[in-house]
C-alpha positions in Angstrom: 0.0 0.0 0.0 2.9 2.3 0.8 4.4 1.7 -2.6 1.2 2.2 -4.5 0.3 5.5 -2.9 3.3 7.5 -4.3 2.6 5.9 -7.8 -1.0 7.0 -7.7 -0.1 10.5 -6.6 2.6 10.8 -9.3 0.0 9.9 -12.0 -2.1 12.8 -10.9 0.6 15.4 -11.6 0.1 15.6 -15.3 -3.8 15.9 -15.3 -3.5 18.5 -12.5 -1.0 20.5 -14.6 -3.2 20.4 -17.7 -6.2 21.5 -15.6 -4.3 24.4 -14.2 -3.1 25.4 -17.6 -6.7 25.4 -18.9 -7.9 27.4 -16.0 -5.2 30.0 -16.6 -6.0 30.1 -20.3 -9.7 30.5 -19.6 -8.9 33.3 -17.1 -6.7 35.2 -19.6 -9.5 35.0 -22.2 -12.2 36.1 -19.7 -10.1 39.2 -18.7 -9.6 40.1 -22.3 -5.8 40.2 -21.9 -5.5 38.8 -25.4 -8.0 39.6 -28.2 -10.5 36.8 -28.8 -9.7 36.5 -32.5 -6.0 35.7 -31.6 -6.6 33.4 -28.7 -10.0 31.6 -28.4 -11.0 30.4 -25.0 -11.0 26.7 -24.1 -14.8 26.9 -24.0 -14.8 28.2 -27.6 -12.4 25.5 -28.7 -14.5 22.8 -27.2 -17.6 24.2 -28.9 -15.8 24.2 -32.2 -14.7 20.6 -31.7 -18.2 19.5 -30.9 -19.7 21.3 -33.8 -17.2 19.9 -36.3 -16.8 16.5 -34.6 -18.1 14.3 -37.5 -15.9 16.1 -40.0 -12.9 16.0 -37.7 -13.3 12.3 -37.1 -13.5 11.6 -40.9 -10.3 13.5 -41.5 -8.6 11.9 -38.4 -9.3 8.4 -39.7 -7.7 9.3 -43.0 -4.6 10.8 -41.3 -4.3 7.7 -39.0 -4.5 5.4 -41.9 -1.5 7.2 -43.5 0.4 7.4 -40.3 -0.1 3.7 -39.3 0.7 2.5 -42.8 3.9 4.5 -43.1 4.9 3.6 -39.5 4.5 -0.1 -40.1 6.5 0.0 -43.3 9.1 2.2 -41.5 9.3 -0.3 -38.7 9.8 -3.2 -41.0 12.4 -1.4 -43.1 14.2 -0.1 -40.0 14.2 -3.6 -38.4 15.6 -5.3 -41.4 18.2 -2.6 -42.0 19.4 -2.7 -38.4 19.7 -6.5 -38.4 21.6 -6.6 -41.7 24.0 -3.8 -40.7 24.7 -5.5 -37.4 25.3 -8.8 -39.1 27.5 -7.5 -42.0 30.1 -4.9 -41.2 30.6 -4.1 -44.9 26.9 -3.3 -45.3 27.1 -1.1 -42.2 30.0 0.9 -43.6 28.3 1.3 -47.0 24.7 1.9 -45.9 24.9 3.8 -42.6 25.9 7.1 -44.3 22.9 6.7 -46.6 20.6 6.2 -43.7 21.9 9.5 -42.2 21.6 11.2 -45.6 17.8 10.4 -45.7 17.4 12.8 -42.7 19.1 15.7 -44.4 16.3 16.0 -47.0 13.7 18.7 -46.0 10.2 17.5 -46.0 9.0 20.7 -47.7 11.5 20.1 -50.5 10.6 16.5 -51.4 6.9 16.6 -50.7 5.9 18.6 -53.8 8.0 16.2 -56.0 6.3 13.2 -54.4 2.9 14.7 -55.0 3.9 15.4 -58.6 5.1 11.8 -59.1 2.4 9.9 -57.2 -0.6 12.3 -57.1 -2.6 13.6 -54.2 -3.7 10.3 -52.6 -2.0 8.4 -49.8 1.1 7.1 -51.5 3.3 10.3 -51.3 2.3 10.8 -47.7 3.1 7.3 -46.8 6.5 7.6 -48.4 7.3 10.7 -46.4 6.2 9.0 -43.2 8.4 6.0 -44.0 11.4 8.3 -44.5 10.7 10.0 -41.2 10.1 6.9 -39.1 12.5 4.3 -40.3 15.6 6.3 -39.2 14.9 6.3 -35.4 14.0 2.6 -35.6 17.2 1.7 -37.6 19.6 3.8 -35.4 18.0 2.8 -32.1 17.7 -0.9 -32.8 21.2 -1.0 -34.3 22.7 0.6 -31.2 20.8 -1.9 -29.1 22.1 -4.9 -31.1 25.7 -3.7 -31.0 25.5 -3.0 -27.3 25.0 -6.7 -26.5 27.2 -8.0 -23.6 30.2 -9.4 -25.3 31.0 -11.8 -22.4 27.5 -13.4 -22.8 28.0 -13.7 -26.5 31.4 -15.3 -26.0 29.9 -17.7 -23.5 27.2 -18.8 -25.9 29.7 -19.3 -28.7 31.8 -21.4 -26.4 28.7 -23.5 -25.7 28.2 -24.1 -29.4 25.5 -21.5 -30.1 25.1 -20.3 -33.7 24.5 -16.8 -34.9 20.7 -17.2 -34.9 20.7 -18.4 -31.3 22.9 -15.6 -30.2 20.6 -13.1 -31.9 17.4 -14.7 -30.5 18.5 -15.2 -26.9 21.0 -12.3 -26.3 21.0 -9.5 -28.9 17.3 -9.1 -29.6 16.1 -9.2 -26.0 18.8 -6.8 -25.0 17.9 -4.4 -27.8 14.1 -4.3 -27.1 14.3 -1.3 -24.8 16.2 0.6 -27.5 13.6 -0.5 -30.1 10.6 0.7 -28.1 12.4 4.0 -27.2 12.9 4.6 -30.9 9.4 3.5 -31.6 8.0 6.2 -29.3 9.9 8.8 -31.3 8.7 7.3 -34.6 5.1 7.4 -33.4 5.2 11.1 -32.9 7.0 11.6 -36.2 4.4 9.6 -38.1 1.4 11.8 -37.0 3.3 15.1 -37.5 4.7 14.1 -40.9 1.3 13.0 -42.0 -0.2 16.3 -41.1 2.6 18.3 -42.7 2.4 16.2 -45.9 -1.3 17.0 -46.1 -0.6 20.7 -45.8 1.6 20.5 -48.9 -0.9 18.7 -51.0 -3.9 16.5 -50.3 -7.7 16.0 -50.5 -8.4 14.7 -47.0 -6.8 14.6 -43.6 -6.3 16.8 -40.6 -3.6 18.8 -42.4 -6.1 19.6 -45.2 -8.7 20.6 -42.5 -6.2 22.9 -40.8 -5.4 24.6 -44.1 -9.0 25.3 -44.7 -9.9 26.7 -41.3 -6.7 28.8 -41.3 -7.7 30.4 -44.5 -11.1 31.2 -43.1 -9.5 32.6 -39.8 -11.4 30.1 -37.6 -8.8 29.9 -35.0 -11.1 28.1 -32.5 -11.3 25.2 -35.0 -7.5 25.4 -35.5 -6.9 24.9 -31.8 -9.5 22.1 -31.8 -7.6 20.1 -34.5 -4.3 20.8 -32.7 -5.6 19.2 -29.6 -7.0 16.3 -31.5 -3.6 15.7 -33.1 -2.0 15.8 -29.7 -4.6 13.4 -28.3 -4.0 10.9 -31.2 -0.2 11.1 -30.6 -0.7 10.4 -26.8 -3.1 7.6 -27.5 -0.6 5.9 -29.8 2.2 6.5 -27.3 0.1 4.9 -24.6 -0.4 1.9 -26.9 3.3 1.5 -27.5 3.9 1.7 -23.7 1.4 -1.0 -23.2 2.9 -3.2 -25.9 6.4 -2.7 -24.4 5.3 -3.8 -21.0 3.7 -6.9 -22.4 6.8 -7.6 -24.5 9.4 -6.9 -21.7 7.8 -8.2 -18.5 11.3 -8.2 -16.9 11.3 -4.4 -17.2 8.3 -3.8 -15.0 8.8 -1.8 -11.9 5.3 -1.8 -10.4 
């Protein structure tokens, strides 16, 4: 009981901080410290969200489809790349600089080209999301695989273990925490990249919705979609945390 009480108390800090921020925000708006057309109140933002909820949900589903598709491909590509570069030093020396190079290409520079080549549907958005998400997965998992305890590896080799067994029982379990840490970064990248790619060209999605409400100066709706994007990112982050706890029961602290 004594251990659980601090844990429960610590979980209340974030909701309390968010509530305090909303109260201060509402107070600032009620006292007219900032013009209403520049900073809508939380109440106005909530009303805008409720009034446009069906439209927002339809756009959100489209954005989530892009983000999840790109993320899954990025995870697969990053996992394979990390395993191959860990296995073959020549491949590591040849490909690792190319992996770094993919992150030097600005999204705003390549997105119009992808739209020109692949149209305004999901394909160019998914490609951008893959480019943004596979890098953290590759680098994080590769660091985890290469940080395997060498004494344990040598012991298994002395006992006659082959490369597959060493990978399965030593390297991969030891790299799981690195993988999930990278996956949390990739989750946030996937949502943000999907929205940005929709800004630069698209027919559906939260980015398209944001562009339309910005042009009509509906800043209450702009704030509503920002909060929705944050909520989606937090939801996916919570899902990853849950999966990581199920996948690594030895890491549990509660």
